[in-house]
C-alpha positions as CSV (number, residue, x, y, z in Angstrom):
1,X,0.2,0.1,-0.2
2,X,0.9,3.5,-0.8
3,X,2.7,5.2,2.2
4,X,1.2,8.9,1.5
5,X,-2.2,7.0,1.4
6,X,-1.4,5.2,4.6
7,X,-0.4,8.7,6.2
8,X,-3.1,10.7,4.9
9,X,-5.8,8.0,6.2
10,X,-4.1,7.7,9.8
11,X,-3.9,11.4,10.2
12,X,-7.4,11.8,8.9
13,X,-6.4,14.0,6.1
14,X,-8.4,14.2,2.6
15,X,-6.2,14.1,-0.6
16,X,-7.8,17.5,-1.7
17,X,-6.7,19.5,1.4
18,X,-3.0,17.7,0.4
19,X,-3.0,19.2,-2.8
20,X,-4.2,22.5,-1.8
21,X,-1.2,22.8,0.3
22,X,1.5,21.3,-2.2
23,X,-0.2,23.5,-4.7
24,X,-1.0,21.1,-7.3
25,X,-4.0,19.5,-9.0
26,X,-6.0,16.6,-6.5
27,X,-5.6,14.6,-9.8
28,X,-1.7,15.1,-9.3
29,X,-2.0,14.0,-5.7
30,X,-4.3,11.2,-6.5
31,X,-1.9,9.8,-9.1
32,X,0.8,9.7,-6.2
33,X,-1.2,8.1,-3.8
34,X,-2.1,5.6,-6.5
35,X,1.0,4.6,-7.4
36,X,0.8,6.0,-11.1
37,X,3.4,8.8,-10.5
38,X,6.1,9.0,-8.2
39,X,6.5,12.6,-6.6
40,X,9.9,14.5,-7.3
41,X,12.6,14.2,-4.3
42,X,11.3,18.0,-3.8
43,X,7.5,17.2,-3.8
44,X,8.4,14.5,-1.5
45,X,10.0,16.5,0.9
46,X,7.1,18.9,0.8
47,X,4.6,16.5,1.4
48,X,6.3,14.9,4.4
49,X,7.0,18.3,6.0
50,X,3.1,19.5,5.4
51,X,2.1,15.9,6.7
52,X,4.8,16.4,9.8
53,X,6.2,13.0,9.4
54,X,9.9,12.0,8.0
55,X,10.7,11.4,4.7
56,X,11.6,7.9,5.9
57,X,7.9,7.1,6.8
58,X,7.0,7.7,3.3
59,X,9.6,5.4,1.8
60,X,10.2,2.7,4.2
61,X,7.7,0.4,6.3
62,X,8.5,0.6,10.0
63,X,9.8,-3.0,9.8
64,X,12.3,-1.7,6.7
65,X,13.3,1.1,9.3
66,X,14.0,-0.7,12.1
67,X,16.0,-3.5,10.3
68,X,18.3,-0.5,8.8
69,X,18.6,0.7,12.5
70,X,19.9,-2.2,13.2
71,X,22.5,-3.3,10.6
72,X,23.8,0.4,11.3
73,X,24.7,-0.6,14.8
C-alpha cells in the first residue's frame, strides 16, 4: 500500500487538502497516492513537511526502518 495514503488515512487528511497545500491538482496528488506517478524528491520533502512526518516514513515500512537501524549498529 502507498505510504502517502497510509499517512493521510492515519491522520484523517483528505487528498484534496494535501493538493491545496502543495499547490498541485487533486489529480496529481491522487496519482501519487495510487502509485501511478512518483513525486519528485522536492515534492516528497514538501509532503513530509506538510504531513509532519519524516521522509523515511513515506518511503519505508516501520519494519524496514527497524532493519536499517539494526544494520547500522
